[in-house]
PDB file of N, CA, C and O in Angstrom:
ATOM      1  N   MET A   1     167.273 125.810 106.221  1.00  0.00           N
ATOM      2  CA  MET A   1     165.908 124.719 106.292  1.00  0.00           C
ATOM      3  C   MET A   1     165.326 125.054 107.613  1.00  0.00           C
ATOM      4  O   MET A   1     164.118 125.288 107.649  1.00  0.00           O
ATOM      5  N   MET A   2     165.935 125.103 108.568  1.00  0.00           N
ATOM      6  CA  MET A   2     165.193 125.291 110.017  1.00  0.00           C
ATOM      7  C   MET A   2     164.381 126.645 110.129  1.00  0.00           C
ATOM      8  O   MET A   2     163.569 126.815 111.038  1.00  0.00           O
ATOM      9  N   SER A   3     164.647 127.638 109.123  1.00  0.00           N
ATOM     10  CA  SER A   3     163.988 128.964 109.251  1.00  0.00           C
ATOM     11  C   SER A   3     162.567 128.570 108.537  1.00  0.00           C
ATOM     12  O   SER A   3     161.533 129.101 108.940  1.00  0.00           O
ATOM     13  N   LEU A   4     162.554 127.816 107.686  1.00  0.00           N
ATOM     14  CA  LEU A   4     161.113 127.809 106.829  1.00  0.00           C
ATOM     15  C   LEU A   4     159.852 127.559 107.847  1.00  0.00           C
ATOM     16  O   LEU A   4     158.745 127.945 107.468  1.00  0.00           O
ATOM     17  N   PRO A   5     159.968 126.994 108.989  1.00  0.00           N
ATOM     18  CA  PRO A   5     158.625 127.065 109.652  1.00  0.00           C
ATOM     19  C   PRO A   5     158.470 128.535 110.262  1.00  0.00           C
ATOM     20  O   PRO A   5     157.345 129.015 110.401  1.00  0.00           O
ATOM     21  N   PHE A   6     159.253 129.014 110.507  1.00  0.00           N
ATOM     22  CA  PHE A   6     159.218 130.472 111.125  1.00  0.00           C
ATOM     23  C   PHE A   6     158.889 131.522 109.938  1.00  0.00           C
ATOM     24  O   PHE A   6     158.305 132.571 110.209  1.00  0.00           O
ATOM     25  N   VAL A   7     159.240 131.243 108.757  1.00  0.00           N
ATOM     26  CA  VAL A   7     158.722 131.876 107.739  1.00  0.00           C
ATOM     27  C   VAL A   7     157.251 131.888 107.502  1.00  0.00           C
ATOM     28  O   VAL A   7     156.549 132.861 107.224  1.00  0.00           O
ATOM     29  N   LEU A   8     156.841 130.424 107.688  1.00  0.00           N
ATOM     30  CA  LEU A   8     155.343 130.127 107.520  1.00  0.00           C
ATOM     31  C   LEU A   8     154.588 130.771 108.537  1.00  0.00           C
ATOM     32  O   LEU A   8     153.529 131.338 108.269  1.00  0.00           O
ATOM     33  N   PHE A   9     155.140 130.717 109.879  1.00  0.00           N
ATOM     34  CA  PHE A   9     154.464 131.499 110.997  1.00  0.00           C
ATOM     35  C   PHE A   9     154.216 132.959 110.514  1.00  0.00           C
ATOM     36  O   PHE A   9     153.112 133.502 110.490  1.00  0.00           O
ATOM     37  N   ALA A  10     155.370 133.504 110.142  1.00  0.00           N
ATOM     38  CA  ALA A  10     155.256 135.029 109.803  1.00  0.00           C
ATOM     39  C   ALA A  10     154.205 135.302 108.646  1.00  0.00           C
ATOM     40  O   ALA A  10     153.514 136.314 108.525  1.00  0.00           O
ATOM     41  N   CYS A  11     154.226 134.299 107.903  1.00  0.00           N
ATOM     42  CA  CYS A  11     153.329 134.376 106.646  1.00  0.00           C
ATOM     43  C   CYS A  11     151.844 134.377 107.316  1.00  0.00           C
ATOM     44  O   CYS A  11     150.970 135.166 106.959  1.00  0.00           O
ATOM     45  N   GLY A  12     151.694 133.544 108.178  1.00  0.00           N
ATOM     46  CA  GLY A  12     150.288 133.385 108.881  1.00  0.00           C
ATOM     47  C   GLY A  12     150.008 134.596 109.683  1.00  0.00           C
ATOM     48  O   GLY A  12     148.863 135.046 109.735  1.00  0.00           O
ATOM     49  N   LEU A  13     150.999 135.147 110.314  1.00  0.00           N
ATOM     50  CA  LEU A  13     150.718 136.381 111.043  1.00  0.00           C
ATOM     51  C   LEU A  13     150.341 137.401 109.964  1.00  0.00           C
ATOM     52  O   LEU A  13     149.432 138.194 110.213  1.00  0.00           O
ATOM     53  N   GLY A  14     150.880 137.433 108.954  1.00  0.00           N
ATOM     54  CA  GLY A  14     150.499 138.618 107.875  1.00  0.00           C
ATOM     55  C   GLY A  14     149.336 138.266 107.172  1.00  0.00           C
ATOM     56  O   GLY A  14     148.694 139.151 106.605  1.00  0.00           O
ATOM     57  N   ALA A  15     148.986 137.120 107.133  1.00  0.00           N
ATOM     58  CA  ALA A  15     147.645 136.770 106.518  1.00  0.00           C
ATOM     59  C   ALA A  15     146.571 137.127 107.678  1.00  0.00           C
ATOM     60  O   ALA A  15     145.566 137.779 107.395  1.00  0.00           O
ATOM     61  N   ALA A  16     146.781 136.750 108.770  1.00  0.00           N
ATOM     62  CA  ALA A  16     145.976 137.218 109.961  1.00  0.00           C
ATOM     63  C   ALA A  16     145.827 138.632 110.117  1.00  0.00           C
ATOM     64  O   ALA A  16     144.804 139.094 110.621  1.00  0.00           O
ATOM     65  N   TRP A  17     146.708 139.309 109.749  1.00  0.00           N
ATOM     66  CA  TRP A  17     146.666 140.783 109.837  1.00  0.00           C
ATOM     67  C   TRP A  17     145.895 141.465 108.840  1.00  0.00           C
ATOM     68  O   TRP A  17     145.443 142.603 108.965  1.00  0.00           O
ATOM     69  N   THR A  18     145.768 140.717 107.845  1.00  0.00           N
ATOM     70  CA  THR A  18     145.005 141.360 106.574  1.00  0.00           C
ATOM     71  C   THR A  18     143.712 140.624 106.483  1.00  0.00           C
ATOM     72  O   THR A  18     143.119 140.514 105.410  1.00  0.00           O
ATOM     73  N   SER A  19     143.211 140.051 107.750  1.00  0.00           N
ATOM     74  CA  SER A  19     142.064 139.402 107.903  1.00  0.00           C
ATOM     75  C   SER A  19     141.690 138.212 106.989  1.00  0.00           C
ATOM     76  O   SER A  19     140.502 137.945 106.812  1.00  0.00           O
ATOM     77  N   ARG A  20     142.744 137.435 106.363  1.00  0.00           N
ATOM     78  CA  ARG A  20     142.257 136.195 105.647  1.00  0.00           C
ATOM     79  C   ARG A  20     142.614 135.003 106.594  1.00  0.00           C
ATOM     80  O   ARG A  20     143.721 134.473 106.688  1.00  0.00           O
ATOM     81  N   ARG A  21     141.395 134.653 107.327  1.00  0.00           N
ATOM     82  CA  ARG A  21     141.511 133.699 108.194  1.00  0.00           C
ATOM     83  C   ARG A  21     141.997 132.356 107.677  1.00  0.00           C
ATOM     84  O   ARG A  21     142.819 131.772 108.383  1.00  0.00           O
ATOM     85  N   VAL A  22     141.600 131.777 106.529  1.00  0.00           N
ATOM     86  CA  VAL A  22     141.747 130.568 105.991  1.00  0.00           C
ATOM     87  C   VAL A  22     143.174 130.296 105.587  1.00  0.00           C
ATOM     88  O   VAL A  22     143.778 129.239 105.768  1.00  0.00           O
ATOM     89  N   ALA A  23     143.696 131.546 104.935  1.00  0.00           N
ATOM     90  CA  ALA A  23     145.173 131.477 104.543  1.00  0.00           C
ATOM     91  C   ALA A  23     146.133 131.463 105.781  1.00  0.00           C
ATOM     92  O   ALA A  23     147.235 130.914 105.787  1.00  0.00           O
ATOM     93  N   ALA A  24     145.600 132.102 106.769  1.00  0.00           N
ATOM     94  CA  ALA A  24     146.303 132.349 108.179  1.00  0.00           C
ATOM     95  C   ALA A  24     146.315 130.794 108.803  1.00  0.00           C
ATOM     96  O   ALA A  24     147.352 130.294 109.240  1.00  0.00           O
ATOM     97  N   LEU A  25     145.198 130.186 108.790  1.00  0.00           N
ATOM     98  CA  LEU A  25     145.189 128.765 109.512  1.00  0.00           C
ATOM     99  C   LEU A  25     146.003 127.928 108.540  1.00  0.00           C
ATOM    100  O   LEU A  25     146.853 127.197 109.048  1.00  0.00           O
ATOM    101  N   GLY A  26     145.887 127.924 107.369  1.00  0.00           N
ATOM    102  CA  GLY A  26     146.893 127.096 106.391  1.00  0.00           C
ATOM    103  C   GLY A  26     148.344 127.286 106.539  1.00  0.00           C
ATOM    104  O   GLY A  26     149.127 126.344 106.660  1.00  0.00           O
ATOM    105  N   PHE A  27     148.690 128.543 106.526  1.00  0.00           N
ATOM    106  CA  PHE A  27     150.200 128.712 107.017  1.00  0.00           C
ATOM    107  C   PHE A  27     150.661 128.200 108.350  1.00  0.00           C
ATOM    108  O   PHE A  27     151.737 127.625 108.517  1.00  0.00           O
ATOM    109  N   TRP A  28     149.735 128.455 109.335  1.00  0.00           N
ATOM    110  CA  TRP A  28     150.169 127.938 110.641  1.00  0.00           C
ATOM    111  C   TRP A  28     150.371 126.561 110.829  1.00  0.00           C
ATOM    112  O   TRP A  28     151.307 126.075 111.463  1.00  0.00           O
ATOM    113  N   VAL A  29     149.133 125.709 110.052  1.00  0.00           N
ATOM    114  CA  VAL A  29     149.229 124.303 110.139  1.00  0.00           C
ATOM    115  C   VAL A  29     150.532 123.839 109.307  1.00  0.00           C
ATOM    116  O   VAL A  29     151.390 123.075 109.749  1.00  0.00           O
ATOM    117  N   ALA A  30     150.533 124.370 108.160  1.00  0.00           N
ATOM    118  CA  ALA A  30     152.033 124.052 107.277  1.00  0.00           C
ATOM    119  C   ALA A  30     153.246 124.211 108.204  1.00  0.00           C
ATOM    120  O   ALA A  30     154.082 123.308 108.244  1.00  0.00           O
ATOM    121  N   GLY A  31     153.385 125.361 108.982  1.00  0.00           N
ATOM    122  CA  GLY A  31     154.567 125.652 109.979  1.00  0.00           C
ATOM    123  C   GLY A  31     154.778 124.622 110.835  1.00  0.00           C
ATOM    124  O   GLY A  31     155.869 124.096 111.057  1.00  0.00           O
ATOM    125  N   VAL A  32     153.508 124.272 111.417  1.00  0.00           N
ATOM    126  CA  VAL A  32     153.513 123.222 112.736  1.00  0.00           C
ATOM    127  C   VAL A  32     154.164 121.787 111.955  1.00  0.00           C
ATOM    128  O   VAL A  32     155.140 121.137 112.330  1.00  0.00           O
ATOM    129  N   LEU A  33     153.496 121.596 111.040  1.00  0.00           N
ATOM    130  CA  LEU A  33     153.909 120.202 110.293  1.00  0.00           C
ATOM    131  C   LEU A  33     155.172 120.194 109.810  1.00  0.00           C
ATOM    132  O   LEU A  33     155.865 119.189 109.971  1.00  0.00           O
ATOM    133  N   MET A  34     155.625 121.234 109.193  1.00  0.00           N
ATOM    134  CA  MET A  34     157.130 121.341 108.884  1.00  0.00           C
ATOM    135  C   MET A  34     157.930 121.316 110.229  1.00  0.00           C
ATOM    136  O   MET A  34     158.956 120.639 110.306  1.00  0.00           O
ATOM    137  N   LEU A  35     157.519 121.970 111.176  1.00  0.00           N
ATOM    138  CA  LEU A  35     158.550 121.928 112.344  1.00  0.00           C
ATOM    139  C   LEU A  35     158.510 120.583 112.893  1.00  0.00           C
ATOM    140  O   LEU A  35     159.572 120.040 113.200  1.00  0.00           O
ATOM    141  N   LEU A  36     157.255 119.909 113.070  1.00  0.00           N
ATOM    142  CA  LEU A  36     157.246 118.560 113.438  1.00  0.00           C
ATOM    143  C   LEU A  36     158.028 117.594 112.447  1.00  0.00           C
ATOM    144  O   LEU A  36     158.635 116.680 113.006  1.00  0.00           O
ATOM    145  N   VAL A  37     158.093 117.647 111.309  1.00  0.00           N
ATOM    146  CA  VAL A  37     159.000 116.869 110.254  1.00  0.00           C
ATOM    147  C   VAL A  37     160.492 117.055 110.494  1.00  0.00           C
ATOM    148  O   VAL A  37     161.272 116.105 110.569  1.00  0.00           O
ATOM    149  N   LEU A  38     160.884 118.472 110.622  1.00  0.00           N
ATOM    150  CA  LEU A  38     162.262 118.753 110.727  1.00  0.00           C
ATOM    151  C   LEU A  38     162.775 118.422 111.909  1.00  0.00           C
ATOM    152  O   LEU A  38     163.964 118.108 111.961  1.00  0.00           O
ATOM    153  N   PHE A  39     161.978 118.431 113.076  1.00  0.00           N
ATOM    154  CA  PHE A  39     162.531 117.865 114.346  1.00  0.00           C
ATOM    155  C   PHE A  39     162.653 116.300 114.601  1.00  0.00           C
ATOM    156  O   PHE A  39     163.391 115.767 115.429  1.00  0.00           O
ATOM    157  N   ARG A  40     161.746 115.650 113.688  1.00  0.00           N
ATOM    158  CA  ARG A  40     161.838 114.145 113.584  1.00  0.00           C
ATOM    159  C   ARG A  40     163.021 113.880 113.103  1.00  0.00           C
ATOM    160  O   ARG A  40     163.745 113.060 113.668  1.00  0.00           O
ATOM    161  N   MET A  41     163.458 114.624 111.826  1.00  0.00           N
ATOM    162  CA  MET A  41     164.661 114.198 110.821  1.00  0.00           C
ATOM    163  C   MET A  41     165.709 114.676 111.722  1.00  0.00           C
ATOM    164  O   MET A  41     166.733 113.998 111.637  1.00  0.00           O
ATOM    165  N   HIS A  42     165.760 115.594 112.520  1.00  0.00           N
ATOM    166  CA  HIS A  42     166.913 116.000 113.276  1.00  0.00           C
ATOM    167  C   HIS A  42     167.076 115.030 114.655  1.00  0.00           C
ATOM    168  O   HIS A  42     168.209 114.760 115.051  1.00  0.00           O
ATOM    169  N   ALA A  43     166.170 114.644 115.190  1.00  0.00           N
ATOM    170  CA  ALA A  43     166.092 113.764 116.480  1.00  0.00           C
ATOM    171  C   ALA A  43     166.543 112.509 116.062  1.00  0.00           C
ATOM    172  O   ALA A  43     167.356 111.967 116.811  1.00  0.00           O
ATOM    173  N   THR A  44     166.219 111.929 115.068  1.00  0.00           N
ATOM    174  CA  THR A  44     166.627 110.563 114.615  1.00  0.00           C
ATOM    175  C   THR A  44     167.860 110.515 113.839  1.00  0.00           C
ATOM    176  O   THR A  44     168.193 109.505 113.218  1.00  0.00           O
ATOM    177  N   ASP A  45     168.527 111.563 113.863  1.00  0.00           N
ATOM    178  CA  ASP A  45     170.030 111.626 113.062  1.00  0.00           C
ATOM    179  C   ASP A  45     171.005 111.088 113.862  1.00  0.00           C
ATOM    180  O   ASP A  45     171.127 111.447 115.034  1.00  0.00           O
ATOM    181  N   VAL A  46     171.825 110.132 113.272  1.00  0.00           N
ATOM    182  CA  VAL A  46     172.911 109.607 114.027  1.00  0.00           C
ATOM    183  C   VAL A  46     173.819 110.503 114.212  1.00  0.00           C
ATOM    184  O   VAL A  46     173.854 111.371 113.339  1.00  0.00           O
ATOM    185  N   LEU A  47     174.618 110.597 115.109  1.00  0.00           N
ATOM    186  CA  LEU A  47     175.612 111.557 115.281  1.00  0.00           C
ATOM    187  C   LEU A  47     177.013 110.550 115.232  1.00  0.00           C
ATOM    188  O   LEU A  47     177.259 109.628 116.010  1.00  0.00           O
ATOM    189  N   ASN A  48     177.738 110.955 114.229  1.00  0.00           N
ATOM    190  CA  ASN A  48     178.820 110.092 113.790  1.00  0.00           C
ATOM    191  C   ASN A  48     180.227 110.957 114.642  1.00  0.00           C
ATOM    192  O   ASN A  48     180.794 111.939 114.164  1.00  0.00           O
ATOM    193  N   ILE A  49     180.496 110.459 115.668  1.00  0.00           N
ATOM    194  CA  ILE A  49     181.739 111.132 116.417  1.00  0.00           C
ATOM    195  C   ILE A  49     183.018 110.148 116.355  1.00  0.00           C
ATOM    196  O   ILE A  49     183.150 109.111 117.005  1.00  0.00           O
ATOM    197  N   ALA A  50     183.747 110.588 115.618  1.00  0.00           N
ATOM    198  CA  ALA A  50     185.239 109.996 115.386  1.00  0.00           C
ATOM    199  C   ALA A  50     186.053 110.444 116.347  1.00  0.00           C
ATOM    200  O   ALA A  50     186.193 111.661 116.474  1.00  0.00           O
ATOM    201  N   LEU A  51     186.680 109.614 117.128  1.00  0.00           N
ATOM    202  CA  LEU A  51     187.842 110.033 118.210  1.00  0.00           C
ATOM    203  C   LEU A  51     188.991 109.718 117.638  1.00  0.00           C
ATOM    204  O   LEU A  51     190.051 109.924 118.229  1.00  0.00           O
TER     205      LEU A  51
END
């Protein structure tokens, strides 16, 4: 799950390499948004530590 933003970033780099600027920008924006959402889900997760 946490690798999805980095896959999107790689797709953005591939699109930029092939001179598709709109697709590259879309992949990068989607990657940043997904990274923020996943971080928000992870940062607000409660740790259940049973001793």
